[in-house]
Every structure is written in C-alpha cells, then in structure tokens.
C-alpha positions as CSV (number, residue, x, y, z in Angstrom):
1,M,34.9,14.4,-9.2
2,M,33.1,17.7,-9.4
3,K,30.5,15.9,-11.9
4,R,29.8,13.5,-9.3
5,M,29.3,15.9,-6.4
6,T,27.0,17.8,-8.6
7,I,24.9,14.7,-9.5
8,L,24.8,13.7,-5.7
9,L,23.6,17.3,-4.9
10,V,20.8,17.3,-7.5
11,F,19.6,13.7,-6.4
12,T,19.7,14.8,-2.7
13,A,17.6,18.0,-3.5
14,V,15.0,16.0,-5.5
15,M,14.8,13.4,-2.7
16,L,14.3,16.3,0.0
17,F,12.1,18.5,-1.9
18,G,10.4,16.4,-4.7
19,P,7.8,15.1,-2.3
20,A,6.6,18.7,-1.3
21,V,6.1,19.7,-4.8
22,A,3.8,16.8,-5.7
23,P,0.9,16.5,-3.4
24,A,0.3,13.1,-1.8
25,S,-3.0,11.3,-2.4
26,A,-5.4,11.5,0.2
27,Q,-7.4,8.2,1.0
28,A,-11.1,8.2,1.9
29,V,-12.5,5.9,4.6
30,K,-15.8,4.1,4.1
31,D,-18.4,5.2,6.7
32,S,-21.4,3.1,5.3
33,S,-22.9,0.9,2.7
34,C,-26.3,1.3,0.9
35,N,-28.5,-1.3,-0.7
36,T,-31.4,-1.7,-2.9
37,Q,-32.9,-4.4,-5.2
38,G,-30.5,-6.9,-4.0
39,L,-27.4,-4.7,-4.5
40,T,-25.1,-3.4,-1.7
41,W,-22.4,-1.0,-2.3
42,D,-19.9,1.5,-0.5
43,C,-21.9,4.9,-0.5
44,H,-20.5,7.1,2.2
45,F,-17.0,8.1,2.7
46,H,-15.0,10.8,4.7
47,I,-11.8,12.3,4.4
48,K,-9.6,13.7,7.0
49,D,-6.7,16.2,7.1
50,Y,-7.0,17.1,3.6
51,T,-5.0,19.7,1.5
52,V,-6.6,21.4,-1.1
53,G,-5.5,20.3,-4.6
54,A,-4.3,16.7,-3.3
55,P,-6.0,13.9,-5.2
56,V,-8.4,11.7,-3.1
57,T,-8.5,8.1,-3.8
58,F,-11.5,5.8,-2.8
59,T,-12.8,2.4,-3.6
60,V,-16.5,1.7,-4.2
61,N,-17.1,-2.0,-3.6
62,Y,-20.3,-3.7,-4.5
63,T,-22.1,-7.2,-4.3
64,C,-25.4,-8.5,-5.5
65,S,-27.7,-11.3,-4.1
66,G,-28.3,-12.1,-7.7
67,N,-26.2,-11.5,-10.9
68,C,-24.2,-8.3,-11.1
69,G,-23.8,-6.9,-14.4
70,P,-21.2,-4.4,-15.6
71,V,-20.7,-0.8,-14.3
72,T,-22.4,1.2,-17.1
73,S,-21.0,4.7,-16.2
74,F,-19.7,6.6,-13.1
75,G,-19.6,10.3,-12.7
76,L,-20.8,13.4,-10.9
77,Q,-24.4,13.8,-9.8
78,D,-26.3,17.2,-10.9
79,R,-24.8,19.0,-7.9
80,G,-21.3,17.5,-8.3
81,F,-19.5,19.5,-5.4
82,T,-21.5,20.9,-2.5
83,P,-22.0,23.2,-0.8
84,D,-22.0,26.4,-2.9
85,G,-18.5,27.6,-3.7
86,V,-17.0,24.1,-3.5
87,S,-15.5,22.8,-6.8
88,G,-13.5,20.0,-8.1
89,H,-12.9,17.4,-10.8
90,L,-12.4,13.8,-11.6
91,V,-8.7,12.8,-12.0
92,G,-9.2,9.1,-13.1
93,G,-10.2,5.6,-12.2
94,R,-10.1,2.0,-12.9
95,R,-12.4,-1.2,-12.8
96,L,-12.0,-3.8,-10.1
97,P,-13.5,-7.2,-10.3
98,S,-16.3,-6.1,-7.9
99,G,-15.9,-2.2,-7.6
100,L,-14.3,0.9,-8.9
101,E,-11.2,2.8,-7.7
102,L,-11.7,6.5,-8.3
103,T,-9.5,9.5,-7.9
104,F,-10.7,13.3,-7.8
105,V,-9.4,16.6,-6.4
106,F,-11.1,19.4,-4.5
107,D,-10.1,22.7,-6.2
108,D,-11.8,24.9,-3.8
109,L,-13.5,24.3,-0.4
110,G,-16.2,26.0,1.8
111,K,-15.1,27.7,5.2
112,T,-16.9,27.0,8.4
113,G,-14.9,28.8,11.3
114,N,-11.4,27.7,11.2
115,H,-12.1,24.6,9.1
116,S,-13.0,23.8,5.4
117,K,-15.7,21.6,4.3
118,G,-16.8,20.0,0.9
119,M,-18.5,17.1,-0.4
120,G,-18.1,15.2,-3.7
121,N,-21.5,13.7,-5.1
122,F,-21.0,11.0,-7.5
123,V,-23.3,8.2,-9.0
124,M,-22.4,4.7,-10.2
125,N,-24.9,3.1,-12.7
126,L,-24.7,-0.9,-12.4
127,M,-26.7,-3.5,-14.0
128,V,-28.2,-5.9,-11.8
129,D,-30.6,-9.0,-12.0
130,D,-34.2,-8.1,-12.2
131,G,-35.3,-11.2,-10.6
132,A,-37.1,-12.1,-14.0
133,G,-34.1,-13.3,-16.1
134,G,-33.3,-9.7,-17.4
135,M,-31.0,-6.9,-16.1
136,V,-32.1,-3.4,-14.9
137,A,-29.8,-0.5,-14.3
138,V,-29.6,0.9,-10.9
139,A,-28.3,4.4,-10.1
140,C,-26.0,4.1,-6.8
141,P,-25.3,7.4,-5.3
142,V,-21.8,7.8,-3.6
143,D,-20.9,10.7,-1.4
144,V,-17.4,11.6,-0.3
145,R,-17.4,14.2,2.6
146,L,-14.5,16.2,3.8
147,K,-14.9,16.9,7.6
148,S,-11.8,19.2,8.0
149,T,-8.7,20.2,6.2
150,K,-5.2,21.4,7.1
151,D,-5.3,25.1,6.7
C-alpha cells in the first residue's frame, strides 16, 4: 500500500512539475515569401511570447516553376544572430518533400525598453532548374524575428 502511494505521488509530481522543467517549443509564424529564378520560398517569420532558452520550430516551404533539386545546405548567415549581443544555436532539423523543418534556440536577447528582441538569420541553398537543362544553386535567405518576449 505504501509503495503504491509513493509511486502515485511521484507520478503526480512529474505530471505537475515536469512541463515546467522542459521548455515548450515556440512556433514561428510566416510573414511573407520571397522569389527569384522561378523559386518561391518562405523567407520571413515572426515569433511572439518567447521565453529565452525555449526551442523555436519553423518550416520553410518552397516551390519551383521548373524543377526543384535538393536542398544542398542550411545554416546561419555570416551574422547568424542580430543585433549585437543576441546569440543562439541550431538544435536540429529534418527534410520535408518541399521544405525543411528547423529548430533553434535564442541563448541571449537584446533589450528594448521592457521588451527583448532578436533575429535568427539563416540561409537555405537549393538546386533549381537554370532554364537551359542544367541546375544551379540558389541561396535563399530566411529570417526569423522575435518581436517581444515574456520577461
């Protein structure tokens, strides 16, 4: 009887306090798409009500007017996180039939008054039809902006 009561108390504690220990994943919302060379991709996203350290998951979808080849790479641009003082890191990702699902974390944010701000600046490289029977690599910038946070 005492063993069952202990197991029940541990289970209840995990259910009540477990979610507070592991941060929930924040979802980025697409603001707009970009296009070049017959390629259209989701390029601007925003995040609301973010807590520093929580993972941010977003999906970059793309379409081509000709043939889309494979995504050859995805990573941070030269200034991966902006403005100065903002930092973060990629956590993971996976390929989708016509896109990528990616997750990153802001480790530190910039302050503006009583709000925090930050931007993740990424680039997806994708092979597309060059119109002459060949394929050419196209760099597709992707920006994820944080407009406000829970302080």
